[in-house]
PDB file of N, CA, C and O in Angstrom:
ATOM      1  N   MET A   1       3.133 -19.845  18.377  1.00  0.00           N
ATOM      2  CA  MET A   1       3.034 -18.475  17.682  1.00  0.00           C
ATOM      3  C   MET A   1       1.788 -17.706  18.004  1.00  0.00           C
ATOM      4  O   MET A   1       0.758 -18.377  18.079  1.00  0.00           O
ATOM      5  N   ALA A   2       1.702 -16.384  18.212  1.00  0.00           N
ATOM      6  CA  ALA A   2       0.534 -15.562  18.360  1.00  0.00           C
ATOM      7  C   ALA A   2      -0.160 -15.308  17.118  1.00  0.00           C
ATOM      8  O   ALA A   2       0.467 -15.080  16.084  1.00  0.00           O
ATOM      9  N   ASN A   3      -1.586 -15.339  17.170  1.00  0.00           N
ATOM     10  CA  ASN A   3      -2.250 -15.073  16.125  1.00  0.00           C
ATOM     11  C   ASN A   3      -2.934 -13.600  16.180  1.00  0.00           C
ATOM     12  O   ASN A   3      -4.003 -13.334  16.731  1.00  0.00           O
ATOM     13  N   TYR A   4      -2.120 -12.746  15.519  1.00  0.00           N
ATOM     14  CA  TYR A   4      -2.514 -11.332  15.653  1.00  0.00           C
ATOM     15  C   TYR A   4      -3.660 -10.954  14.770  1.00  0.00           C
ATOM     16  O   TYR A   4      -4.204  -9.872  14.990  1.00  0.00           O
ATOM     17  N   GLY A   5      -4.082 -11.693  13.824  1.00  0.00           N
ATOM     18  CA  GLY A   5      -5.006 -11.284  12.833  1.00  0.00           C
ATOM     19  C   GLY A   5      -4.756 -10.189  11.767  1.00  0.00           C
ATOM     20  O   GLY A   5      -5.675  -9.548  11.256  1.00  0.00           O
ATOM     21  N   ALA A   6      -3.397 -10.016  11.457  1.00  0.00           N
ATOM     22  CA  ALA A   6      -2.867  -9.063  10.602  1.00  0.00           C
ATOM     23  C   ALA A   6      -3.328  -9.470   9.216  1.00  0.00           C
ATOM     24  O   ALA A   6      -3.606 -10.638   8.946  1.00  0.00           O
ATOM     25  N   ASN A   7      -3.402  -8.436   8.313  1.00  0.00           N
ATOM     26  CA  ASN A   7      -3.745  -8.644   7.064  1.00  0.00           C
ATOM     27  C   ASN A   7      -2.728  -7.879   6.155  1.00  0.00           C
ATOM     28  O   ASN A   7      -2.063  -6.997   6.699  1.00  0.00           O
ATOM     29  N   VAL A   8      -2.549  -8.122   4.865  1.00  0.00           N
ATOM     30  CA  VAL A   8      -1.611  -7.528   3.985  1.00  0.00           C
ATOM     31  C   VAL A   8      -2.091  -7.031   2.756  1.00  0.00           C
ATOM     32  O   VAL A   8      -2.739  -7.812   2.060  1.00  0.00           O
ATOM     33  N   LYS A   9      -1.897  -5.871   2.350  1.00  0.00           N
ATOM     34  CA  LYS A   9      -2.369  -5.311   0.977  1.00  0.00           C
ATOM     35  C   LYS A   9      -0.936  -5.234   0.332  1.00  0.00           C
ATOM     36  O   LYS A   9       0.039  -4.948   1.027  1.00  0.00           O
ATOM     37  N   ILE A  10      -0.831  -5.500  -1.037  1.00  0.00           N
ATOM     38  CA  ILE A  10       0.345  -5.164  -1.727  1.00  0.00           C
ATOM     39  C   ILE A  10       0.094  -4.362  -3.056  1.00  0.00           C
ATOM     40  O   ILE A  10      -0.560  -4.837  -3.985  1.00  0.00           O
ATOM     41  N   VAL A  11       0.700  -3.029  -3.080  1.00  0.00           N
ATOM     42  CA  VAL A  11       0.503  -2.259  -4.207  1.00  0.00           C
ATOM     43  C   VAL A  11       1.713  -2.483  -5.090  1.00  0.00           C
ATOM     44  O   VAL A  11       2.848  -2.361  -4.628  1.00  0.00           O
ATOM     45  N   ILE A  12       1.491  -2.808  -6.350  1.00  0.00           N
ATOM     46  CA  ILE A  12       2.753  -2.884  -7.336  1.00  0.00           C
ATOM     47  C   ILE A  12       2.439  -1.847  -8.502  1.00  0.00           C
ATOM     48  O   ILE A  12       1.383  -1.859  -9.134  1.00  0.00           O
ATOM     49  N   ASN A  13       3.400  -1.016  -8.695  1.00  0.00           N
ATOM     50  CA  ASN A  13       3.173  -0.107  -9.876  1.00  0.00           C
ATOM     51  C   ASN A  13       4.576   0.499 -10.391  1.00  0.00           C
ATOM     52  O   ASN A  13       5.651   0.357  -9.809  1.00  0.00           O
ATOM     53  N   ASP A  14       4.379   1.136 -11.484  1.00  0.00           N
ATOM     54  CA  ASP A  14       5.667   1.759 -11.899  1.00  0.00           C
ATOM     55  C   ASP A  14       5.895   2.925 -11.121  1.00  0.00           C
ATOM     56  O   ASP A  14       4.994   3.609 -10.636  1.00  0.00           O
ATOM     57  N   ILE A  15       7.501   3.212 -10.973  1.00  0.00           N
ATOM     58  CA  ILE A  15       7.856   4.195 -10.079  1.00  0.00           C
ATOM     59  C   ILE A  15       7.451   5.535 -10.732  1.00  0.00           C
ATOM     60  O   ILE A  15       7.542   5.629 -11.956  1.00  0.00           O
ATOM     61  N   GLY A  16       7.032   6.528 -10.032  1.00  0.00           N
ATOM     62  CA  GLY A  16       6.651   7.759 -10.780  1.00  0.00           C
ATOM     63  C   GLY A  16       6.218   8.859  -9.792  1.00  0.00           C
ATOM     64  O   GLY A  16       5.841   8.567  -8.657  1.00  0.00           O
ATOM     65  N   ASP A  17       6.276  10.115 -10.232  1.00  0.00           N
ATOM     66  CA  ASP A  17       6.085  11.139  -9.184  1.00  0.00           C
ATOM     67  C   ASP A  17       4.614  11.856  -9.626  1.00  0.00           C
ATOM     68  O   ASP A  17       4.427  13.057  -9.433  1.00  0.00           O
ATOM     69  N   SER A  18       3.621  11.003 -10.225  1.00  0.00           N
ATOM     70  CA  SER A  18       2.348  11.525 -10.682  1.00  0.00           C
ATOM     71  C   SER A  18       1.769  11.835  -9.135  1.00  0.00           C
ATOM     72  O   SER A  18       2.105  11.278  -8.091  1.00  0.00           O
ATOM     73  N   ALA A  19       0.832  12.858  -9.326  1.00  0.00           N
ATOM     74  CA  ALA A  19      -0.115  13.202  -8.212  1.00  0.00           C
ATOM     75  C   ALA A  19      -1.079  11.994  -7.730  1.00  0.00           C
ATOM     76  O   ALA A  19      -1.311  11.078  -8.519  1.00  0.00           O
ATOM     77  N   ASP A  20      -1.551  11.994  -6.636  1.00  0.00           N
ATOM     78  CA  ASP A  20      -2.525  11.029  -6.254  1.00  0.00           C
ATOM     79  C   ASP A  20      -3.963  11.179  -7.069  1.00  0.00           C
ATOM     80  O   ASP A  20      -4.848  10.324  -7.061  1.00  0.00           O
ATOM     81  N   THR A  21      -4.011  12.449  -7.775  1.00  0.00           N
ATOM     82  CA  THR A  21      -5.096  12.602  -8.485  1.00  0.00           C
ATOM     83  C   THR A  21      -5.072  12.051  -9.773  1.00  0.00           C
ATOM     84  O   THR A  21      -6.126  12.120 -10.405  1.00  0.00           O
ATOM     85  N   VAL A  22      -4.159  11.549 -10.271  1.00  0.00           N
ATOM     86  CA  VAL A  22      -3.568  10.943 -11.483  1.00  0.00           C
ATOM     87  C   VAL A  22      -4.034   9.369 -11.518  1.00  0.00           C
ATOM     88  O   VAL A  22      -3.494   8.482 -10.857  1.00  0.00           O
ATOM     89  N   SER A  23      -5.161   9.188 -12.433  1.00  0.00           N
ATOM     90  CA  SER A  23      -5.703   7.650 -12.307  1.00  0.00           C
ATOM     91  C   SER A  23      -4.514   6.791 -12.893  1.00  0.00           C
ATOM     92  O   SER A  23      -3.827   7.099 -13.867  1.00  0.00           O
ATOM     93  N   GLY A  24      -4.400   5.642 -12.108  1.00  0.00           N
ATOM     94  CA  GLY A  24      -3.289   4.583 -12.431  1.00  0.00           C
ATOM     95  C   GLY A  24      -2.058   4.946 -11.728  1.00  0.00           C
ATOM     96  O   GLY A  24      -1.248   4.024 -11.633  1.00  0.00           O
ATOM     97  N   SER A  25      -1.683   6.200 -11.150  1.00  0.00           N
ATOM     98  CA  SER A  25      -0.445   6.458 -10.720  1.00  0.00           C
ATOM     99  C   SER A  25      -0.110   5.742  -9.414  1.00  0.00           C
ATOM    100  O   SER A  25      -1.030   5.464  -8.645  1.00  0.00           O
ATOM    101  N   LEU A  26       1.106   5.439  -9.129  1.00  0.00           N
ATOM    102  CA  LEU A  26       1.650   4.917  -7.867  1.00  0.00           C
ATOM    103  C   LEU A  26       0.698   5.588  -6.658  1.00  0.00           C
ATOM    104  O   LEU A  26      -0.020   4.945  -5.892  1.00  0.00           O
ATOM    105  N   ALA A  27       0.854   6.882  -6.680  1.00  0.00           N
ATOM    106  CA  ALA A  27       0.293   7.580  -5.414  1.00  0.00           C
ATOM    107  C   ALA A  27      -1.401   7.504  -5.421  1.00  0.00           C
ATOM    108  O   ALA A  27      -2.049   7.659  -4.386  1.00  0.00           O
ATOM    109  N   ALA A  28      -1.941   7.278  -6.570  1.00  0.00           N
ATOM    110  CA  ALA A  28      -3.388   6.943  -6.608  1.00  0.00           C
ATOM    111  C   ALA A  28      -3.771   5.686  -6.057  1.00  0.00           C
ATOM    112  O   ALA A  28      -4.759   5.512  -5.343  1.00  0.00           O
ATOM    113  N   ASP A  29      -2.788   4.638  -6.487  1.00  0.00           N
ATOM    114  CA  ASP A  29      -3.003   3.244  -5.823  1.00  0.00           C
ATOM    115  C   ASP A  29      -2.883   2.993  -4.482  1.00  0.00           C
ATOM    116  O   ASP A  29      -3.670   2.278  -3.861  1.00  0.00           O
ATOM    117  N   ILE A  30      -1.677   3.697  -3.877  1.00  0.00           N
ATOM    118  CA  ILE A  30      -1.509   3.822  -2.553  1.00  0.00           C
ATOM    119  C   ILE A  30      -2.604   4.382  -1.622  1.00  0.00           C
ATOM    120  O   ILE A  30      -2.982   3.937  -0.539  1.00  0.00           O
ATOM    121  N   LYS A  31      -3.036   5.509  -2.333  1.00  0.00           N
ATOM    122  CA  LYS A  31      -4.162   6.263  -1.720  1.00  0.00           C
ATOM    123  C   LYS A  31      -5.434   5.472  -1.596  1.00  0.00           C
ATOM    124  O   LYS A  31      -6.134   5.484  -0.584  1.00  0.00           O
ATOM    125  N   ALA A  32      -5.678   4.822  -2.628  1.00  0.00           N
ATOM    126  CA  ALA A  32      -6.967   3.935  -2.589  1.00  0.00           C
ATOM    127  C   ALA A  32      -7.038   2.671  -1.835  1.00  0.00           C
ATOM    128  O   ALA A  32      -8.092   2.100  -1.552  1.00  0.00           O
ATOM    129  N   ALA A  33      -5.682   2.208  -1.483  1.00  0.00           N
ATOM    130  CA  ALA A  33      -5.564   1.050  -0.752  1.00  0.00           C
ATOM    131  C   ALA A  33      -5.804   1.506   0.725  1.00  0.00           C
ATOM    132  O   ALA A  33      -6.545   0.906   1.504  1.00  0.00           O
ATOM    133  N   VAL A  34      -5.109   2.609   1.015  1.00  0.00           N
ATOM    134  CA  VAL A  34      -5.231   2.981   2.478  1.00  0.00           C
ATOM    135  C   VAL A  34      -6.574   3.650   2.734  1.00  0.00           C
ATOM    136  O   VAL A  34      -7.007   3.497   3.877  1.00  0.00           O
ATOM    137  N   ASN A  35      -7.280   4.329   1.932  1.00  0.00           N
ATOM    138  CA  ASN A  35      -8.564   4.926   2.000  1.00  0.00           C
ATOM    139  C   ASN A  35      -9.640   3.800   2.057  1.00  0.00           C
ATOM    140  O   ASN A  35     -10.732   4.062   2.562  1.00  0.00           O
ATOM    141  N   ALA A  36      -9.369   2.501   1.538  1.00  0.00           N
ATOM    142  CA  ALA A  36     -10.319   1.259   1.499  1.00  0.00           C
ATOM    143  C   ALA A  36     -10.262   0.638   2.935  1.00  0.00           C
ATOM    144  O   ALA A  36     -11.077  -0.219   3.277  1.00  0.00           O
ATOM    145  N   LEU A  37      -9.338   1.067   3.712  1.00  0.00           N
ATOM    146  CA  LEU A  37      -9.385   0.485   5.147  1.00  0.00           C
ATOM    147  C   LEU A  37     -10.437   1.036   5.982  1.00  0.00           C
ATOM    148  O   LEU A  37     -10.725   2.218   5.793  1.00  0.00           O
ATOM    149  N   ASP A  38     -11.100   0.338   6.934  1.00  0.00           N
ATOM    150  CA  ASP A  38     -11.878   0.898   7.811  1.00  0.00           C
ATOM    151  C   ASP A  38     -11.211   1.453   8.932  1.00  0.00           C
ATOM    152  O   ASP A  38     -10.587   0.786   9.758  1.00  0.00           O
ATOM    153  N   SER A  39     -11.360   2.763   8.948  1.00  0.00           N
ATOM    154  CA  SER A  39     -10.648   3.501  10.153  1.00  0.00           C
ATOM    155  C   SER A  39     -10.958   3.210  11.586  1.00  0.00           C
ATOM    156  O   SER A  39     -10.195   3.616  12.462  1.00  0.00           O
ATOM    157  N   THR A  40     -12.115   2.480  11.893  1.00  0.00           N
ATOM    158  CA  THR A  40     -12.325   2.103  13.232  1.00  0.00           C
ATOM    159  C   THR A  40     -12.051   0.774  13.500  1.00  0.00           C
ATOM    160  O   THR A  40     -12.271   0.338  14.630  1.00  0.00           O
ATOM    161  N   SER A  41     -11.552  -0.015  12.527  1.00  0.00           N
ATOM    162  CA  SER A  41     -11.170  -1.391  12.981  1.00  0.00           C
ATOM    163  C   SER A  41      -9.959  -1.917  12.209  1.00  0.00           C
ATOM    164  O   SER A  41      -9.555  -3.041  12.507  1.00  0.00           O
ATOM    165  N   GLN A  42      -9.284  -1.167  11.171  1.00  0.00           N
ATOM    166  CA  GLN A  42      -8.135  -1.654  10.383  1.00  0.00           C
ATOM    167  C   GLN A  42      -7.151  -0.739  10.445  1.00  0.00           C
ATOM    168  O   GLN A  42      -6.951   0.085   9.552  1.00  0.00           O
ATOM    169  N   ALA A  43      -6.447  -0.833  11.553  1.00  0.00           N
ATOM    170  CA  ALA A  43      -5.304   0.271  11.712  1.00  0.00           C
ATOM    171  C   ALA A  43      -3.998  -0.129  11.146  1.00  0.00           C
ATOM    172  O   ALA A  43      -3.549  -1.245  11.406  1.00  0.00           O
ATOM    173  N   ILE A  44      -3.427   0.610  10.474  1.00  0.00           N
ATOM    174  CA  ILE A  44      -2.128   0.420   9.706  1.00  0.00           C
ATOM    175  C   ILE A  44      -1.003   0.084  10.809  1.00  0.00           C
ATOM    176  O   ILE A  44      -0.793   0.854  11.747  1.00  0.00           O
ATOM    177  N   ILE A  45      -0.288  -1.132  10.630  1.00  0.00           N
ATOM    178  CA  ILE A  45       0.694  -1.394  11.687  1.00  0.00           C
ATOM    179  C   ILE A  45       2.099  -1.078  10.972  1.00  0.00           C
ATOM    180  O   ILE A  45       3.076  -0.916  11.703  1.00  0.00           O
ATOM    181  N   ASP A  46       2.236  -0.990   9.668  1.00  0.00           N
ATOM    182  CA  ASP A  46       3.420  -0.849   9.059  1.00  0.00           C
ATOM    183  C   ASP A  46       3.169  -0.822   7.558  1.00  0.00           C
ATOM    184  O   ASP A  46       2.303  -1.509   7.016  1.00  0.00           O
ATOM    185  N   ILE A  47       3.995   0.027   6.915  1.00  0.00           N
ATOM    186  CA  ILE A  47       4.061   0.069   5.458  1.00  0.00           C
ATOM    187  C   ILE A  47       5.657  -0.063   4.809  1.00  0.00           C
ATOM    188  O   ILE A  47       6.538   0.749   5.091  1.00  0.00           O
ATOM    189  N   SER A  48       5.802  -0.890   4.160  1.00  0.00           N
ATOM    190  CA  SER A  48       7.217  -1.087   3.733  1.00  0.00           C
ATOM    191  C   SER A  48       7.227  -1.060   2.025  1.00  0.00           C
ATOM    192  O   SER A  48       6.297  -1.350   1.272  1.00  0.00           O
ATOM    193  N   THR A  49       8.387  -0.682   1.735  1.00  0.00           N
ATOM    194  CA  THR A  49       8.677  -0.407   0.264  1.00  0.00           C
ATOM    195  C   THR A  49       9.822  -1.370  -0.322  1.00  0.00           C
ATOM    196  O   THR A  49      10.880  -1.559   0.279  1.00  0.00           O
ATOM    197  N   VAL A  50       9.503  -1.962  -1.563  1.00  0.00           N
ATOM    198  CA  VAL A  50      10.556  -2.730  -2.153  1.00  0.00           C
ATOM    199  C   VAL A  50      10.699  -2.482  -3.549  1.00  0.00           C
ATOM    200  O   VAL A  50       9.709  -2.482  -4.281  1.00  0.00           O
ATOM    201  N   LYS A  51      11.801  -2.278  -3.962  1.00  0.00           N
ATOM    202  CA  LYS A  51      12.152  -1.768  -5.404  1.00  0.00           C
ATOM    203  C   LYS A  51      12.274  -3.053  -6.127  1.00  0.00           C
ATOM    204  O   LYS A  51      13.298  -3.697  -5.898  1.00  0.00           O
ATOM    205  N   LEU A  52      11.351  -3.577  -7.022  1.00  0.00           N
ATOM    206  CA  LEU A  52      11.296  -4.729  -7.854  1.00  0.00           C
ATOM    207  C   LEU A  52      12.194  -4.755  -8.850  1.00  0.00           C
ATOM    208  O   LEU A  52      12.869  -5.774  -8.996  1.00  0.00           O
ATOM    209  N   ASP A  53      12.346  -3.761  -9.621  1.00  0.00           N
ATOM    210  CA  ASP A  53      13.282  -3.674 -10.757  1.00  0.00           C
ATOM    211  C   ASP A  53      13.692  -2.081 -11.042  1.00  0.00           C
ATOM    212  O   ASP A  53      13.553  -1.266 -10.131  1.00  0.00           O
ATOM    213  N   ARG A  54      14.075  -1.776 -12.016  1.00  0.00           N
ATOM    214  CA  ARG A  54      14.366  -0.487 -12.536  1.00  0.00           C
ATOM    215  C   ARG A  54      13.351   0.473 -12.612  1.00  0.00           C
ATOM    216  O   ARG A  54      13.586   1.679 -12.543  1.00  0.00           O
ATOM    217  N   SER A  55      12.082  -0.071 -12.770  1.00  0.00           N
ATOM    218  CA  SER A  55      10.713   0.705 -13.016  1.00  0.00           C
ATOM    219  C   SER A  55       9.689   0.514 -12.099  1.00  0.00           C
ATOM    220  O   SER A  55       8.767   1.327 -12.029  1.00  0.00           O
ATOM    221  N   ARG A  56       9.749  -0.534 -11.337  1.00  0.00           N
ATOM    222  CA  ARG A  56       8.606  -0.908 -10.582  1.00  0.00           C
ATOM    223  C   ARG A  56       8.932  -0.883  -9.103  1.00  0.00           C
ATOM    224  O   ARG A  56      10.095  -1.014  -8.723  1.00  0.00           O
ATOM    225  N   VAL A  57       7.881  -0.711  -8.229  1.00  0.00           N
ATOM    226  CA  VAL A  57       8.014  -0.706  -6.790  1.00  0.00           C
ATOM    227  C   VAL A  57       6.903  -1.503  -6.350  1.00  0.00           C
ATOM    228  O   VAL A  57       5.936  -1.695  -7.087  1.00  0.00           O
ATOM    229  N   ALA A  58       7.002  -2.085  -4.929  1.00  0.00           N
ATOM    230  CA  ALA A  58       5.859  -2.754  -4.319  1.00  0.00           C
ATOM    231  C   ALA A  58       5.702  -1.996  -2.947  1.00  0.00           C
ATOM    232  O   ALA A  58       6.719  -1.910  -2.257  1.00  0.00           O
ATOM    233  N   TYR A  59       4.689  -1.512  -2.541  1.00  0.00           N
ATOM    234  CA  TYR A  59       4.392  -1.126  -1.319  1.00  0.00           C
ATOM    235  C   TYR A  59       3.537  -2.294  -0.664  1.00  0.00           C
ATOM    236  O   TYR A  59       2.550  -2.827  -1.171  1.00  0.00           O
ATOM    237  N   ILE A  60       4.129  -2.593   0.596  1.00  0.00           N
ATOM    238  CA  ILE A  60       3.494  -3.770   1.557  1.00  0.00           C
ATOM    239  C   ILE A  60       2.809  -2.934   2.732  1.00  0.00           C
ATOM    240  O   ILE A  60       3.498  -2.356   3.572  1.00  0.00           O
ATOM    241  N   ILE A  61       1.603  -2.907   2.742  1.00  0.00           N
ATOM    242  CA  ILE A  61       0.761  -2.377   3.940  1.00  0.00           C
ATOM    243  C   ILE A  61       0.359  -3.441   4.578  1.00  0.00           C
ATOM    244  O   ILE A  61      -0.326  -4.284   3.999  1.00  0.00           O
ATOM    245  N   LEU A  62       0.770  -3.586   6.032  1.00  0.00           N
ATOM    246  CA  LEU A  62       0.325  -4.471   7.057  1.00  0.00           C
ATOM    247  C   LEU A  62      -0.661  -3.778   7.836  1.00  0.00           C
ATOM    248  O   LEU A  62      -0.414  -2.674   8.323  1.00  0.00           O
ATOM    249  N   TYR A  63      -1.920  -4.442   8.003  1.00  0.00           N
ATOM    250  CA  TYR A  63      -2.679  -3.906   8.920  1.00  0.00           C
ATOM    251  C   TYR A  63      -3.659  -4.654   9.676  1.00  0.00           C
ATOM    252  O   TYR A  63      -3.727  -5.823   9.294  1.00  0.00           O
ATOM    253  N   THR A  64      -4.380  -4.382  10.554  1.00  0.00           N
ATOM    254  CA  THR A  64      -5.316  -5.343  11.660  1.00  0.00           C
ATOM    255  C   THR A  64      -6.500  -5.623  11.009  1.00  0.00           C
ATOM    256  O   THR A  64      -7.366  -6.298  11.565  1.00  0.00           O
TER     257      THR A  64
END
């Protein structure tokens, strides 16, 4: 199996439609996770979403 050196960040939060400027919102958490990546060496490969239950969702961010 090839070693691609991929990494994963998982963001779990309540489902909501609050803006990314609202502290603790799902959008703010996703924005923070993506902005924490180094744009010169950590490219996003894929982002997937999984609904965990009635009120929570997980965003799985795969990056180099």
